[in-house]
Each structure stands twice: as structure tokens, then as C-alpha cells.
C-alpha positions as CSV (number, residue, x, y, z in Angstrom):
1,M,41.2,162.6,5.5
2,T,39.9,165.7,3.4
3,T,41.4,166.0,-0.3
4,I,41.2,169.1,-1.8
5,A,42.6,170.2,-4.9
6,V,43.0,173.4,-6.5
7,T,42.8,175.2,-9.6
8,G,42.9,179.1,-10.4
9,H,44.6,182.0,-12.1
10,M,48.0,182.4,-12.0
11,D,47.7,186.4,-12.5
12,L,45.9,187.8,-9.8
13,A,46.9,191.2,-9.2
14,D,49.2,192.4,-6.2
15,S,46.0,193.7,-4.3
16,T,44.3,190.7,-4.8
17,V,47.0,188.5,-3.1
18,P,46.2,189.2,0.7
19,L,42.4,188.6,0.0
20,V,43.0,185.6,-1.9
21,Q,45.1,184.7,1.1
22,A,42.4,185.7,4.0
23,E,39.5,183.5,2.1
24,L,41.9,180.0,1.5
25,R,43.3,180.1,5.1
26,D,38.8,180.9,6.3
27,L,37.9,177.5,3.9
28,L,40.9,175.7,4.9
29,R,40.6,176.4,8.8
30,G,37.7,173.3,9.3
31,H,40.4,171.0,7.7
32,Q,43.6,171.4,10.2
33,G,45.1,168.1,10.7
34,D,42.8,166.4,8.5
35,L,44.2,167.4,4.9
36,I,45.5,167.1,1.8
37,G,46.1,169.8,-1.0
38,V,46.6,169.1,-4.4
39,T,48.2,171.3,-6.7
40,C,50.0,171.7,-9.8
41,L,51.9,174.4,-8.2
42,A,51.9,177.3,-10.7
43,R,52.7,180.5,-9.4
44,G,49.7,182.8,-8.5
45,S,46.7,180.9,-6.8
46,D,48.2,177.6,-6.7
47,T,51.5,178.2,-4.6
48,L,48.8,181.0,-2.1
49,F,46.4,177.6,-1.4
50,A,49.7,175.4,-1.2
51,E,50.7,177.7,1.4
52,A,47.9,177.9,3.4
53,V,47.6,173.9,3.0
54,V,50.8,174.0,5.0
55,E,50.0,176.4,7.4
56,A,46.5,174.6,8.3
57,G,49.1,171.5,9.0
58,G,48.3,169.5,6.1
59,R,50.1,167.4,3.5
60,L,50.7,168.7,-0.2
61,V,50.9,166.6,-3.2
62,V,52.5,168.5,-6.3
63,I,51.1,167.3,-9.4
64,L,54.0,168.3,-11.9
65,P,52.5,168.7,-15.7
66,S,55.9,167.3,-17.2
67,R,59.1,166.1,-16.7
68,D,60.5,169.7,-17.7
69,Y,58.1,171.6,-16.1
70,R,60.3,173.4,-13.2
71,Q,63.0,173.6,-16.2
72,A,60.8,175.2,-18.8
73,K,57.7,177.0,-16.7
74,V,59.2,177.8,-13.5
75,K,60.4,181.8,-13.5
76,P,62.9,182.9,-11.6
77,D,61.0,185.1,-9.0
78,H,58.7,182.0,-8.5
79,A,61.2,179.7,-8.1
80,P,62.2,179.9,-4.6
81,A,58.6,179.4,-3.5
82,F,58.2,176.5,-5.9
83,D,61.1,174.7,-4.5
84,R,60.5,174.7,-1.0
85,L,56.9,173.8,-1.6
86,A,57.8,170.8,-3.5
87,A,60.7,170.0,-1.5
88,A,58.3,169.7,1.6
89,A,55.6,167.4,-0.5
90,E,54.9,163.9,-2.5
91,V,55.3,165.0,-5.9
92,V,53.7,163.2,-8.7
93,T,55.0,163.8,-12.5
94,M,53.1,163.3,-15.4
95,P,54.3,161.0,-17.8
96,Y,55.3,164.1,-20.6
97,D,58.3,165.0,-21.6
98,T,57.3,168.6,-21.9
99,A,54.7,170.9,-21.0
100,N,52.1,171.6,-22.9
101,R,48.1,171.6,-23.0
102,E,48.1,168.0,-23.2
103,A,50.4,167.7,-20.0
104,Y,48.3,170.3,-18.0
105,E,45.1,168.5,-19.4
106,A,46.4,165.5,-17.7
107,A,47.6,167.3,-14.6
108,N,44.4,168.5,-14.2
109,G,42.5,164.8,-14.6
110,E,44.9,163.6,-11.9
111,L,44.1,166.2,-9.5
112,L,40.4,165.6,-9.8
113,K,40.9,162.0,-9.8
114,R,42.5,162.6,-6.3
115,A,40.2,165.5,-4.7
116,D,36.9,165.5,-2.5
117,R,36.4,168.9,-3.0
118,L,37.9,171.5,-5.7
119,V,38.9,175.1,-4.6
120,A,38.9,177.3,-7.6
121,V,40.3,180.9,-7.3
122,W,38.5,182.0,-10.1
123,D,36.7,185.0,-11.8
124,G,33.4,183.3,-13.2
125,V,34.7,184.0,-16.7
126,P,33.8,180.8,-18.9
127,P,36.4,179.0,-20.7
128,S,38.2,180.4,-23.5
129,G,38.2,177.0,-25.7
130,K,41.9,176.0,-25.4
131,G,41.4,173.9,-22.9
132,G,43.3,173.1,-19.6
133,G,42.3,176.7,-18.4
134,T,40.6,177.1,-14.6
135,A,37.3,177.3,-16.5
136,D,37.8,174.2,-17.8
137,T,39.2,172.6,-14.7
138,V,35.8,173.9,-12.8
139,E,33.7,172.5,-15.8
140,Q,35.5,169.0,-15.8
141,A,34.6,169.1,-11.7
142,R,31.3,169.6,-11.9
143,S,30.6,167.2,-14.2
144,A,32.3,164.8,-12.5
145,G,30.4,165.7,-9.5
146,V,33.0,166.9,-7.4
147,P,32.2,169.7,-5.5
148,V,33.9,173.4,-5.9
149,D,34.5,175.8,-3.9
150,V,35.0,179.5,-6.0
151,V,37.3,182.3,-4.0
152,W,36.7,185.3,-5.9
153,P,36.7,187.8,-2.9
154,R,35.1,191.0,-3.5
155,G,37.7,193.7,-4.8
156,A,39.8,190.6,-6.4
157,R,40.8,191.5,-9.8
158,R,43.8,190.0,-12.1
159,G,46.2,191.6,-13.6
160,A,49.6,193.2,-12.4
């Protein structure tokens, strides 16, 4: 089994979604039936990756940053996909009551501990300095020797 984790931007432009979906499908195609996908199941990249893992016949592991994550952070327009994918997954909840920067950093650390590879749906912009973001997770993976596959298709952009 190959365990692939994901990190990525939540704010993909609508026109970018199909580009990322196609690239994720291509990337996971070689692992069909031999795949564990690990995600925090945030909106955007995490959810697109989770859907591609399920489509490829893989097993899904969802790392929730905190006990209140579903109630506090999952917006109504994302809730149906979140609930459907979480119901099909092994769910691991980090030992934090509240979704905050510390909880996100711990969840990203757990993702990387489980990963053979990391897929980063990332525009290449360096870390903001706040911690817990996509670029931070890429840096942590590279420092830990976890191979990183960057997915940022030609024409991709962030924003609504």
C-alpha cells in the first residue's frame, strides 16, 4: 500500500477545479487499489484529493484538527461533501477542543507521519509566517525527506 497525503489551497478559482481534478486523477491512476489517501478534508484541494482517492478505489483517512472542526469550520456549502467523504473514511481527531493554528499544525504533522508521499496543490508562494499553511507543510515534508508532488496546472489560479 502507498500512503499519499495532501496539502493544498482552499481558495481555488472555479476554473481551476477541473484542471486540478484531472491532474490528481492522473497522479493517482498508478496506485489504483493500492492506495491510502490522508487528508484534513478542508474545502478545495483536500476535498478534490479525497474524491480522487475514492474514485481510484483507495482507502481514505481523515485527520480532523480538533473536536469542534466540523461544527466550527465546515461551511454549509461544503458540508454535504465533507459528511459524505468523512462517512466513507477512517476518521482520526487530534486532541484539541478548538480548531486553531496549533491544531492545524498538529494535524499537518500527523498527515506527514503517515505519508509515503505528499501531494501539494500549491502555487509555489512561500510560507506566510503564520504556520500551518500549504507552503509550511511542503517545507516540513521536504525537511523530513517525504517526497512532494506539486500539482499546479498551467492556467491554475486562486480566488473566486
